[in-house]
C-alpha positions in Angstrom: 28.8 54.4 43.3 30.7 56.6 45.5 32.4 55.9 48.4 32.1 58.1 51.5 34.4 61.3 51.6 35.9 60.4 55.1 36.4 56.8 54.0 38.2 55.1 57.2 39.7 52.9 54.8 41.5 55.8 52.9 42.1 57.6 56.2 44.0 54.4 57.3 45.7 54.1 54.2 46.9 57.6 54.1 48.4 57.3 57.5 50.3 54.2 56.5 51.5 55.5 53.3 52.8 58.3 55.3 54.7 56.5 57.7 56.1 53.7 55.0 57.0 56.9 52.8 59.0 58.4 55.4 60.9 55.1 56.1 61.3 54.4 52.3 63.4 57.6 51.9 65.5 56.9 54.6 66.1 53.2 53.3 66.6 54.9 49.9 69.2 56.9 51.4 70.8 54.6 53.2 71.3 52.3 50.3 72.4 55.3 47.9 75.1 56.0 50.3 76.0 52.4 50.8 76.5 52.3 46.7 78.4 55.6 46.6 80.8 54.8 49.2 81.7 51.3 48.0 84.1 52.6 45.9 85.8 54.9 48.2 86.1 52.4 51.3 86.4 49.2 49.4 83.3 47.4 50.7 79.6 47.9 51.4 79.2 49.2 54.8 76.0 47.3 55.4 77.6 44.2 54.6 75.5 41.2 54.2 72.3 43.0 54.5 72.7 45.1 51.3 70.8 42.6 49.3 68.0 42.2 51.8 67.7 45.9 52.3 67.4 46.4 48.4 64.7 43.8 48.2 62.8 45.7 51.3 63.4 48.8 49.0 61.9 47.9 46.1 58.7 46.8 47.9 58.8 49.4 50.5 58.3 52.0 47.2 55.6 50.0 45.6 53.5 49.9 48.9 54.2 53.8 49.5 53.1 54.4 46.2 50.2 52.1 46.4 48.7 53.3 49.5 49.2 57.4 48.4 47.3 56.3 45.0 44.2 54.8 47.3 43.3 58.2 48.4 42.6 59.2 44.6 41.3 56.0 43.3 38.9 55.4 46.1 36.9 58.4 45.2 34.8 56.3 42.9 34.1 52.4 43.1 35.0 52.0 39.3 38.3 53.6 39.6 39.0 51.6 42.9 38.5 48.3 40.9 40.8 49.4 38.1 43.5 50.5 40.7 43.2 47.3 42.5 43.7 45.4 39.5 46.7 47.4 38.3 48.2 47.0 42.0 47.5 43.4 41.7 49.2 43.2 38.7 52.1 44.8 39.8 52.5 42.5 42.7 51.8 39.2 40.6 54.7 40.3 38.2 57.1 41.1 41.0 56.6 38.0 42.8 56.6 35.8 39.6 58.9 37.7 36.9 58.2 34.8 34.3 54.3 35.4 34.5 54.3 37.8 31.9 56.2 35.8 29.3 54.3 32.7 29.9 50.8 34.9 29.6 52.4 36.5 26.3 53.3 33.0 24.8 49.6 32.0 26.0 48.1 34.7 23.9 50.2 34.8 20.8 50.4 30.8 20.7 54.2 30.3 20.7 
């Protein structure tokens, strides 16, 4: 089964991916500068927002990469299903870091 070449979902994902990627790169620069300048100025210039922005950077990177990958994955139904499973696995492991260890113990029987 093939998706339409001009799939509206892919077009929307492509545009969203471009916008999110643009702002994610700016966020990366900001947080890298924050870390690099800390030894020279003695404090994080972002202050209390440093931890929150690092967390947002982590998720924004996944979202940008996931949206850009949709353009490739959604050309065929089978690759779309596999891609969605992989992205869902990333999200589950990011939200619940202990999940992998729990699943491994269930499989191994430890």
